C-alpha positions in Angstrom: 4.5 13.3 9.8 1.9 10.5 9.6 2.7 7.8 7.2 0.9 4.6 6.2 2.8 1.5 5.0 0.6 -1.3 3.5 2.3 -4.6 3.8 5.5 -5.1 5.7 7.2 -7.8 3.7 10.6 -7.5 2.0 10.2 -3.9 1.0 7.7 -2.6 3.5 9.4 -3.7 6.7 12.7 -1.8 6.1 10.8 1.4 5.1 8.5 1.2 8.1 11.4 0.6 10.5 13.5 3.5 9.2 10.5 5.8 9.2 9.8 4.8 12.9 13.4 5.3 13.8 13.3 8.8 12.2 10.5 9.7 14.6 7.5 9.6 12.1 4.1 8.3 13.2 3.8 5.2 11.1 0.7 3.0 10.7 1.2 -0.3 9.1 -1.1 -3.0 7.8 -0.1 -6.6 7.7 -2.0 -9.7 7.0 0.0 -11.5 9.5 0.7 -10.5 13.2 4.2 -12.0 13.3 5.4 -9.7 10.6 4.1 -6.7 12.5 5.7 -7.9 15.7 9.1 -7.3 14.2 8.5 -3.6 14.6 7.7 -3.9 18.3 11.1 -2.6 19.3 10.7 0.7 17.4 7.0 1.4 17.7 3.8 0.6 19.6 1.7 -2.3 18.2 -2.1 -1.8 18.4 -5.0 -3.5 16.7 -6.6 -1.6 13.9 -9.8 0.3 14.3 -13.0 -0.6 12.5 -12.5 -1.8 9.0 -15.1 -0.8 6.3 -15.3 -2.5 3.0 -15.8 -0.5 -0.1 -19.0 -0.4 -1.9 -20.1 -3.8 -3.4 -19.4 -2.6 -7.0 -15.8 -2.0 -6.0 -15.1 -5.4 -4.2 -12.7 -7.5 -6.1 -12.8 -5.0 -9.0 -9.8 -6.2 -10.9 -11.2 -9.8 -10.8 -14.4 -8.5 -12.4 -12.7 -6.1 -14.8 -9.3 -7.7 -15.4 -7.8 -4.7 -17.3 -9.1 -2.3 -14.7 -9.5 1.4 -15.3 -6.0 2.3 -16.0 -7.0 5.3 -18.2 -4.6 4.6 -21.1 -5.4 7.2 -23.6 -8.3 8.5 -21.5 -6.7 10.9 -19.0 -4.9 13.2 -21.4 -1.7 12.8 -19.3 1.5 11.8 -21.2 4.9 10.6 -20.2 7.4 12.4 -22.4 10.3 10.0 -21.6 8.1 6.9 -22.0 7.6 4.0 -19.7 9.9 1.4 -21.3 6.9 -0.9 -21.6 5.5 -1.8 -25.0 1.7 -2.0 -25.7 0.0 -5.4 -25.8 
């Protein structure tokens, strides 16, 4: 199975390591090389391919629109057990 892990910090690293050890093909993204190097014993390290930015309208979207497009009340999907989070 191919799996991607974005960020290999406190949570991502153990998950990525266990997935590699279980024989899955794991692709990770890390801002820092030294964090990725911790996986060198269990997987191959290779530079990422070509990176393409999203369209200009989508760059830094949450900075431009702080409350984003979460869809509260707009998707028609409900959570019958609730989220445990109160409305602002």
